[in-house]
N, C-alpha and C positions, 0 to 999 in steps of 0.2 A: 561541585567540582573544584578542586584547589588549583593553585597556580602550578604546583608540581605535576599534577595530572595533565594540565594544559601543555606543559613543556614537553611531555612525551609524545604529544600528537604532532605528526608531521604531514600536514596537508600537501597534496601535490602541487597546488597553485598558491600564489600569494593572496591572502584574503584582504578584503578592504579594511581600511583603518577606521578609527572612531568617526562616526558621521559628523559630529560637531567639529572635530579637528580637521577632517577632510574638507569641510565647507570653508573653514578659515584658511587652510592651505591653498585651496583652489582660488580663493579670492586674492590671496597674496601673490599668485603667479600671473594675474591679469596685468596688462600694460597700465602703468600708472599715468594715464593721460588726464588732463584737466576735465574732459567730458566724463570720463569714468569716475573720477573723484567726486564731481558734482552729483552724478547719478547715485553713487553709493551713499553720499551724505543725505540726499533727498530720500533714498530708500530707508535709511535709519530713522530720519525724522518722521517719515510717514508711519513707520512701524510703531514708534513711541506715541504718536498722536492717536493712532487707532487703539492702542492699548489703554491710553488715558480715557478715551471715549467709552470703550467697553467697561472699564472699571467704574466710571461715573454712572453709567446706565444700570449697573448692578448695585453699587453701594448705596446710591441715593434712595431708590425705592425700598431697599431692605431697611435702611435707617428709618425712613418715614413710617413704614409698616410696623416695625418693631416699637418705635416710640409711640405710635398710635395705640397699639395693643397695651403698652405699658400705662399710658394715660387712662385707657378705658378700665383697666384693672383697678386703678385708684378710684375712678368715678363709680365703678360697680361695687366697691367695698361698702358704700353707704356711710362712710365715716365723714364727719363734718366738724370743722373746728369750732363752730358756733356752740354746739352742745358742750364741748370740752372747756372752752374759754369762758363762756358765760356762766356755766355752773347750773345748779338746780334753781337758782332764782332768776333764770333767764326769762325775759319777756319776748313776745313775738317781734317787737320793735328792735330789741338788741340782736336777736338772731338774724333779722333781715339786714341790719346794718353790717354785721360781720360777714354775711354771705356776699353783700355788695363789695365789702372791702377786699375779699379774697376772690372776687369774680365768679362765685358759685351760683349767682342768679342768672347767668347767661346760658344759652343753649350749649350743649356738650361740644359741638363742632367749633363754636367760637372760643370756648374755653381751651380746646386743644390748640387752635391757631395762636392764641395769646401765649400759651405755655411753650409751644415749639419755637415761636419767635424769640422768646427769652432764652431758650436752650441754645439756639444758634449763636446768640450774642454772649453766651456764658452765664446768663442769669437762670439758675435752676430753681428759683423761688426762695421762700423763707419758711423755716421750720415753724410748725404750728405751736410748738411747746416752749421753745426757748427764744423764738423770734430772731434766730441767727441765720445768716445766709447759708443756704444748702451748699453752695459751691465752697464756702469757707470751711464748713464742717467736713466735707469730703476731702478737701485739700489737706486738712490736718491729719486725717486718718489714712489717706491713700498711700502716703509715703511708707507707712508701716507694712501694709499689705504688699506694696510693690517690692519692698526689700525682701520679704519672705518668698513671694512668687518668683522674683528674679533669681534669687539664689537657688530655688528649687528647679528653675528652668536650666540654670547652668549645670547643676548636678545631673539633671536628666540628660542633657546633651553630651556631657563629658563621659559619663559612665555608660550611657546607652550606646554611644558611638564605639567606645572601647569594646564592650561586650559583643556588639554586632559585628565588628571587624574580626574579632577572635573567632566567633562562631562561623563566620563565612569562610575564612581561610582554612578552617578545620572541619569543613562540611563532612558529615557522616561519622565523625570520630566521637570519642567519649566527651571531649570538651564541648563540642557542638551540642550534643544531647543534654549535657549538664546545664549549659547556659540557657537553652530553650526551656528546660524544666524550671529553672530558677526564675526566669522571666515570666513564665506562666503563673507561678506561685505569687510573685510580687504583684502582678496585675489584679489578683483577687483580694488583696489586703486593703480594707477600708482605712482611710487616713486616721480616723479617730482610734482605731485599734493599734496602729503603728505608733501614734502619739503616746498613748498610755504605756505601751511597751518600752518606748525610748525613755520616758520619764522614770520608769521603774529601774531600767538597767543603767542608764547614763547618769541619772541624778540621785536616785535612792541608793543603789548598790555601789556604783563606782565613784560617785561625787565628782564627775568630770564637767558637767554642764549644769547651769541653773535651770530650774524647771518652769519658771514663770517670770513675767515682767518684760519691760521694754525700756531701753534708753536710746536716744538718737545717736547716730554714728559720730556726729561732731562733738558730742559730749564725752563719749568713751567708746572708741572704735572696737576694741577687743571685747568689751562687755556686750556691745551691740551684736557683734559677730557670734558670740557664744549663745546669746539669747535667741537668735533667729535660726541657728543651726538645726535644732531638733524639729521645729515646725517645717523647715525647708526639706529636711530628709523625709518627713512623713508625707509631704505633698509630692515628692519627686519620684517615689518608687514606681508609680504607674507610668510616668513619663519615661523612666529608664527602661522599663519592660517593653513598652510599645516601640520606642526608637530602636532598641536592640533587635526586636523581632522583625520590624519593617526593614531595617538596614541589612540584616542578615538575608532576608528574602530577596531584596533588590540586588545585593552583591552576588549572591549565588546565581541569579538569572543573568547578570551582566558578565560574570566570569565565563559563561558558556557561549558568549557571542563570538562571532568570527573575527571581529576586529581585535578582540583581546588575544585570541590565538595568533593572529597575524603579528601583533606587537611582541609576543613571546618569541615567535619564529625569527623576527628581525633582530633579536638579541637584546631587547630591553630588559632591565633588571626586574625582579619580582616586585620590589618596592615601587619602582616607577610605574609598572603595569597596574598595581593595586591602587596607588594614590593618585596617579596622573591620568589614568584611563577609567578603571572600573569604578572607583569611588565617586567620581564626578557624575557618571551616568547611572549609578545604582543607588544614589542617595535620595532620589526623588520621593519615593514613598515615605522615607523617614522624615524628610523635611515637611512633606505635606501633613503628616500627623501632628506636627507642632501647632498648626493652626487650630486643630481640634482640641488641643490640650490647654489652651488659654482659658476657655470657660471652666474646665475642670479645676485649674489652679485657683481661679477666682471663687468658684463655688466651694472648694475645699477649705478656703481661707476662713469661712464662717465657722467651721468646726474647729480647726486648729487654733484659731485666735481665741476661741472660747476656752479650750482646754489649757492653753498656755497663758491665759489672762493678758492678752494683747489687745489694746484698744484700736484695732485696725478698721479697714474698710468693711470687712465682712461682719464684724461685731456691730458696727454702726448700722448696717442695713438690717441685721437681725433685731437689734434693740428697737429701731424705729418701727419695724413691722409689728412688734409686740405692743408698742405704745399707740400704734395707729397714726404715726406721723407720716401722712401720705406724701407730702412734698419731698421729704428726705428719702423715702423708699423709691419714689419715681426718679429722683436724682441719681441715686446709686445704680439703678437699673440702666439709666441712660449712659452713665460713665462706663458700665460694663459692656454695653452694646458698642460704644465707640472703641473701646479697647479690643474687643473681639474683631471688629471690622478692620481696625488698623493692623493688627497682627496677621490677619488673613491676607491683606494686601502685601505686607512685608514678605510673607511666605511665598506668594505668587512671584514677587520680584526675585527672590532667591532662587526659586525653581527656574525662572527664565534665565538667570545667570548660569545655573548649572548646565542647562541644555539650551544654548543659544540657537541651535538649529530649529528648535520647536517654536521660536517666536519670529522666524523669518516670514515675511509677507510673500505669499505665493502670487 
């Protein structure tokens, strides 16, 4: 239902306003007494504390369980640095010495406790092959992947929001059906297929963008931007499609709510109704989907970085897995776990900001 359709509806009674706005308006009409002010402040602090406690009770167990599974995968691989570092001439004494050096002679639970203790303090271990700190290796590569994934996320949010808005306000029309069809098609395209297609069109045929390589932004910003554009586009299509579909669904449902009709009846402009009322309450599904897209962006970086020859975080994890460098693989997985948990917390905070009524303490 579009805002034009809403405007033609004339309900006999005045419908209630946006619940979140009504709650804020009702609070603003209360007498501003010191007692009421202290009660409201304590109410807010209590709500924040309860949210923090709930978040910790969820995040910490998930982090410990995920890291324990990650550590067990490395232990179950059967890979051992002693056989690699000592070579064919290794003696039992040399192997025992290397196992003791890396703590591999301890029970698996003690190994995990030692490892997770280092992880909490920022020590992800040492590479078995080049004896470099894993945290240092990841720090060198993470900036590359972060720039690609961040640019892909921006593209996904901007174009997904635009397509979702256009489809929602033109519900049932040709534009709506066309956007829905295009979004469904984009969500089926694998990133590696899109990457190859972009290289052929934009690099080989049109010579608009370079096909491979990487330079830091502080060295040459425009060169850096041109190099990350195609990988970012390849990673962003699925995010664009999901945000567009989820936002369209949320807005269509919100535009049919009584408080939106009431806002139109009171004479508010279409733009104010859409952006001030409907978008705030209908964007929840689209924002929630962002938390699920972070792992997709990190996972897709492995493929895109390989195709575009970028020495990023994804390529580091893939190369380390092929070489059997267990500490580096475990370190990359831990960083990925932390990033996923962090962005899910950010998404929950944004959702609470969009719908403040949903986080009031009953």
